[in-house]
C-alpha positions as CSV (number, residue, x, y, z in Angstrom):
1,M,-34.8,36.8,-30.7
2,L,-32.1,37.4,-33.7
3,G,-32.2,40.6,-35.8
4,V,-31.1,39.9,-38.9
5,I,-29.5,42.6,-41.3
6,I,-29.5,42.4,-45.4
7,I,-28.1,45.0,-47.6
8,C,-28.9,44.0,-51.5
9,G,-26.8,44.9,-53.9
10,S,-25.9,42.1,-56.3
11,N,-29.3,40.6,-58.0
12,L,-32.4,39.1,-57.7
13,Q,-30.8,35.6,-58.0
14,T,-27.9,36.1,-55.6
15,L,-30.4,37.2,-53.3
16,H,-32.5,34.4,-53.4
17,T,-30.2,32.3,-52.8
18,C,-29.3,33.4,-49.8
19,L,-32.5,34.2,-48.4
20,S,-33.3,30.3,-49.0
21,S,-30.1,29.7,-47.1
22,L,-31.4,31.6,-44.1
23,Q,-34.6,29.9,-44.4
24,D,-33.1,26.4,-44.2
25,Q,-31.8,27.8,-40.6
26,C,-35.0,27.2,-38.9
27,A,-34.3,29.8,-36.4
28,S,-36.6,33.0,-35.7
29,L,-36.2,36.0,-36.6
30,H,-36.7,39.7,-37.4
31,L,-35.2,40.5,-40.9
32,V,-34.7,44.1,-42.3
33,L,-33.9,44.1,-46.1
34,I,-32.5,47.4,-47.8
35,N,-32.7,47.4,-51.6
36,N,-29.9,49.3,-52.3
37,Q,-30.6,50.2,-55.9
38,A,-30.0,47.0,-56.8
39,L,-33.2,45.5,-57.6
40,S,-36.7,46.6,-59.4
41,A,-39.9,46.7,-58.4
42,S,-41.0,43.6,-60.5
43,D,-37.8,42.1,-58.0
44,L,-39.0,43.1,-54.9
45,V,-42.4,41.7,-55.9
46,E,-41.4,38.3,-56.7
47,V,-39.1,37.9,-53.9
48,Q,-41.7,39.3,-51.3
49,P,-43.4,36.1,-50.4
50,L,-40.0,34.4,-49.4
51,L,-39.4,37.8,-47.0
52,L,-42.8,37.0,-45.5
53,R,-42.3,33.0,-45.2
54,L,-38.9,34.0,-42.7
55,D,-40.8,37.4,-41.2
56,P,-44.2,38.2,-41.1
57,Q,-42.8,41.3,-39.9
58,V,-39.7,42.1,-42.0
59,V,-39.2,45.1,-42.6
60,L,-38.0,46.2,-46.3
61,I,-36.7,49.7,-46.8
62,D,-35.8,50.6,-50.2
63,N,-33.3,53.4,-51.0
64,Q,-34.3,55.6,-53.6
65,V,-31.0,56.8,-53.9
66,S,-27.5,54.4,-53.7
67,R,-26.2,55.0,-49.8
68,S,-23.1,53.8,-48.4
69,F,-22.6,50.0,-46.4
70,A,-22.4,51.6,-42.9
71,H,-25.3,54.1,-43.4
72,N,-27.3,50.9,-44.7
73,N,-26.1,48.9,-41.7
74,N,-27.0,52.0,-39.1
75,V,-30.5,52.4,-40.9
76,A,-31.6,48.8,-40.7
77,L,-30.1,48.3,-36.6
78,A,-32.3,51.4,-35.6
79,Q,-35.1,49.6,-37.0
80,L,-35.0,45.9,-34.9
81,P,-36.8,46.0,-31.9
82,D,-35.2,46.2,-28.2
83,S,-35.8,42.6,-27.8
84,C,-33.7,41.5,-30.5
85,E,-30.4,40.9,-28.5
86,F,-27.9,39.5,-31.1
87,V,-27.8,41.0,-34.9
88,L,-26.5,38.7,-38.1
89,L,-25.1,41.1,-40.6
90,L,-25.4,39.3,-43.3
91,N,-24.2,40.0,-47.0
92,D,-26.6,39.3,-49.7
93,D,-23.6,37.2,-51.6
94,V,-23.2,35.0,-48.7
95,I,-24.8,31.2,-48.6
96,L,-25.4,29.9,-45.1
97,L,-24.4,25.9,-44.7
98,P,-26.8,24.0,-42.4
99,H,-26.5,24.6,-38.7
100,T,-24.7,28.0,-39.2
101,L,-26.7,30.5,-37.0
102,R,-27.1,27.9,-34.5
103,R,-23.5,27.5,-34.2
104,L,-22.7,31.0,-34.0
105,L,-25.3,31.6,-31.7
106,E,-24.3,29.0,-29.5
107,A,-20.4,30.6,-29.3
108,I,-21.4,34.3,-28.4
109,Q,-23.9,32.8,-26.1
110,A,-21.3,30.8,-24.0
111,D,-19.0,33.8,-23.5
112,P,-20.5,37.3,-22.3
113,L,-17.3,38.8,-23.2
114,L,-17.6,38.0,-27.3
115,G,-18.6,40.7,-29.0
116,A,-18.9,39.7,-32.2
117,V,-18.2,36.1,-33.8
118,G,-17.9,34.8,-37.5
119,P,-17.2,31.7,-39.7
120,V,-14.3,30.6,-42.4
121,L,-15.3,32.4,-45.4
122,M,-14.8,29.8,-48.5
123,N,-15.0,30.7,-52.2
124,P,-17.7,29.1,-54.2
125,D,-15.3,26.2,-55.4
126,G,-14.4,25.5,-51.8
127,S,-11.3,26.9,-51.4
128,L,-10.6,29.4,-48.3
129,Q,-11.0,32.7,-48.9
130,S,-10.4,33.9,-45.1
131,A,-11.0,33.7,-41.6
132,R,-9.4,36.9,-40.0
133,W,-7.0,39.2,-41.3
134,H,-4.9,41.3,-38.6
135,Y,-5.1,44.6,-38.6
136,P,-3.8,47.2,-41.6
137,W,-1.7,49.2,-39.1
138,S,0.2,46.4,-37.7
139,T,3.5,45.7,-38.3
140,Y,2.4,42.6,-40.7
141,G,-0.1,45.0,-42.8
142,V,3.0,46.8,-43.6
143,L,4.6,43.2,-44.9
144,H,1.5,42.8,-46.8
145,A,2.1,46.3,-48.5
146,L,5.1,45.4,-49.5
147,L,5.4,42.0,-49.8
148,G,1.6,41.0,-50.7
149,Q,-1.0,38.1,-49.9
150,W,1.3,35.6,-49.2
151,A,2.6,38.2,-46.2
152,A,-0.9,38.8,-45.7
153,R,-2.2,36.2,-43.0
154,A,1.2,35.7,-41.1
155,G,0.1,37.2,-38.0
156,A,-3.9,36.6,-38.2
157,H,-3.7,34.2,-35.0
158,E,-3.0,36.6,-32.3
159,D,-5.5,38.4,-30.1
160,Q,-5.4,41.4,-32.1
161,F,-7.6,40.5,-35.3
162,W,-11.0,41.7,-37.5
163,I,-13.2,39.6,-39.1
164,S,-15.4,40.3,-41.8
165,C,-19.3,41.9,-41.8
166,A,-19.9,39.7,-44.9
167,C,-21.0,37.4,-41.8
168,M,-20.8,38.3,-38.7
169,L,-23.2,38.0,-35.5
170,A,-23.0,40.7,-32.9
171,R,-24.5,41.7,-29.4
172,A,-26.9,43.9,-30.6
173,A,-26.0,46.4,-27.7
174,V,-22.7,46.3,-27.8
175,L,-23.4,47.9,-31.7
176,R,-25.4,50.7,-30.5
177,Q,-22.9,51.1,-27.6
178,V,-19.9,51.8,-29.8
179,G,-22.5,54.3,-32.5
180,G,-22.5,51.1,-34.9
181,M,-20.6,51.4,-38.3
182,D,-18.7,54.7,-39.0
183,E,-20.5,56.4,-42.2
184,R,-17.4,57.5,-43.0
185,F,-16.4,54.9,-45.1
186,E,-18.1,55.3,-47.9
187,P,-19.8,53.7,-50.2
188,G,-18.1,50.9,-48.5
189,Y,-14.6,48.9,-47.4
190,G,-12.7,49.8,-44.2
191,E,-16.0,49.4,-42.1
192,D,-15.9,46.7,-40.8
193,I,-12.1,46.8,-39.8
194,D,-13.0,50.2,-38.0
195,L,-16.1,48.3,-36.5
196,C,-13.5,45.5,-35.2
197,A,-11.4,47.9,-33.7
198,R,-14.0,49.8,-32.1
199,L,-15.3,46.6,-30.4
200,Q,-12.2,45.8,-28.9
201,Q,-11.6,49.0,-27.7
202,V,-14.5,49.1,-25.2
203,G,-13.6,45.8,-23.8
204,Y,-14.7,43.0,-26.1
205,R,-13.4,40.2,-28.2
206,L,-13.9,38.3,-31.0
207,Q,-14.0,34.9,-32.3
208,V,-13.8,33.0,-35.5
209,C,-15.4,29.2,-35.4
210,D,-12.8,27.5,-37.5
211,D,-14.7,24.5,-38.1
212,L,-17.4,26.5,-39.3
213,S,-18.0,28.1,-43.2
214,V,-20.0,29.8,-45.1
215,I,-19.7,30.5,-49.0
216,H,-18.6,34.7,-50.1
217,L,-19.3,34.9,-53.6
218,G,-17.4,38.1,-53.0
219,G,-17.7,41.6,-54.6
220,Q,-20.9,41.3,-56.1
221,S,-21.4,45.0,-55.7
222,F,-18.6,46.0,-57.0
223,G,-17.9,43.5,-58.9
224,A,-15.5,40.6,-58.3
225,Q,-12.3,41.4,-60.1
226,S,-12.8,44.9,-61.2
227,L,-10.3,47.5,-61.0
228,Q,-13.1,49.6,-58.9
229,R,-13.3,47.3,-56.4
230,H,-9.7,47.2,-55.6
231,R,-9.1,50.9,-55.3
232,L,-12.2,51.1,-53.2
233,S,-11.2,48.1,-50.6
234,L,-7.4,49.8,-50.8
235,R,-8.9,53.3,-50.1
236,G,-11.0,51.5,-46.7
237,V,-7.7,50.0,-45.6
238,L,-5.5,53.7,-45.9
239,R,-9.0,55.7,-44.2
240,A,-8.7,52.9,-41.1
241,V,-5.1,53.4,-41.0
242,D,-5.7,57.2,-40.8
243,K,-7.9,56.9,-37.8
244,W,-6.3,54.7,-35.7
245,S,-2.7,55.1,-36.7
246,P,-0.1,58.3,-35.8
247,R,0.3,60.4,-39.0
248,W,4.0,59.3,-39.3
249,W,2.8,55.5,-39.3
250,A,0.3,56.6,-41.8
251,F,2.7,58.2,-44.0
252,A,4.9,54.6,-43.8
253,F,2.7,52.3,-44.2
254,R,1.2,54.8,-48.0
255,L,5.0,54.5,-48.5
256,A,5.3,50.9,-48.1
257,W,2.2,50.4,-50.4
258,C,4.0,52.3,-53.2
259,L,6.8,50.3,-52.7
260,G,5.1,47.0,-52.7
261,L,2.6,48.0,-55.8
262,L,5.5,49.6,-57.8
263,M,7.3,46.2,-57.6
264,R,4.4,44.1,-58.4
265,W,3.8,46.9,-61.5
266,C,7.1,46.1,-62.7
267,V,6.7,42.3,-62.5
268,A,3.7,42.3,-64.0
269,R,4.6,44.7,-66.7
270,L,7.8,42.6,-67.4
271,A,5.3,39.4,-67.6
272,V,2.9,41.2,-70.1
273,L,6.1,42.2,-72.2
274,L,7.7,38.2,-72.0
275,R,3.8,36.3,-72.2
276,R,1.5,39.1,-73.3
277,S,-1.8,36.9,-71.7
278,P,-5.2,38.6,-70.4
279,V,-4.0,37.6,-67.0
280,Q,-1.0,39.5,-67.0
281,R,-2.4,42.8,-68.6
282,A,-5.1,42.4,-66.1
283,E,-2.9,42.4,-63.0
284,H,-0.7,45.1,-64.8
285,R,-3.2,47.3,-65.2
286,R,-4.8,46.6,-61.1
287,Y,-1.3,47.5,-59.5
288,A,-1.4,50.9,-61.8
289,E,-4.9,51.9,-60.4
290,M,-3.7,51.0,-56.8
291,L,-0.7,52.9,-56.9
292,R,-2.9,55.4,-58.0
293,E,-5.1,55.4,-55.6
294,V,-2.8,55.1,-52.7
295,C,-1.0,58.7,-54.5
296,Q,-4.4,60.5,-55.0
297,T,-5.2,59.7,-51.3
298,A,-1.9,60.7,-50.2
């Protein structure tokens, strides 16, 4: 049987869309849903019929306080029976397209050395979000810090890369073997980078099904374009680098981010002075907040 873990951090409409797309997969599953202070009591009552159609024995955990993404996934993993050989980690802001689960299961069952597989993530408008990312402590991570997004995917097709837990199918036994997610990555971001590194550390490979895609709304828990999301995302990356790199490399990585953000802040500042557009002002504030995050966590 397939286990499915969904951490709800957005809203009822987003969750309902996700669950509806899951229902269309026609797979026998055991579902664990954690409401991380996102849904009201009335919302839970409204969504319950759909949950029961998916799994009559669904496990619903209603957090009284907001917990981290890693903690919630570890709690949910402990709720899955041993009969669940595979586990789908699924964000509530992901919409599965037809045959997604079948294709992911076929991929991981075909290779016993695959620890986890994932699809390509697409934006709602159909544009590419991403499929795989290089590890931030690699040389490409430094290039990304200095030069921005256009350099971010340069080495992502090598053997060493990580995939997002927004939609990841993994072997349950392997997740338990590596101890689940590291709960020091709180409240969120960075834990999927660390998890992929540990899966590869114990000898398993990762795979992206490049001909399989899902829609990922992105940033629903913290706000898609909010300053908080950008700061937390960068904080997670810095924590991952601190964990997996020598101290001198972690220092060099932070220095690269400081230089890169400072250059982007200066360009954005000049654009604000010349154009005075809301978009440029938002970029200017974003780079300033991210630069502050690097300095505060140094």
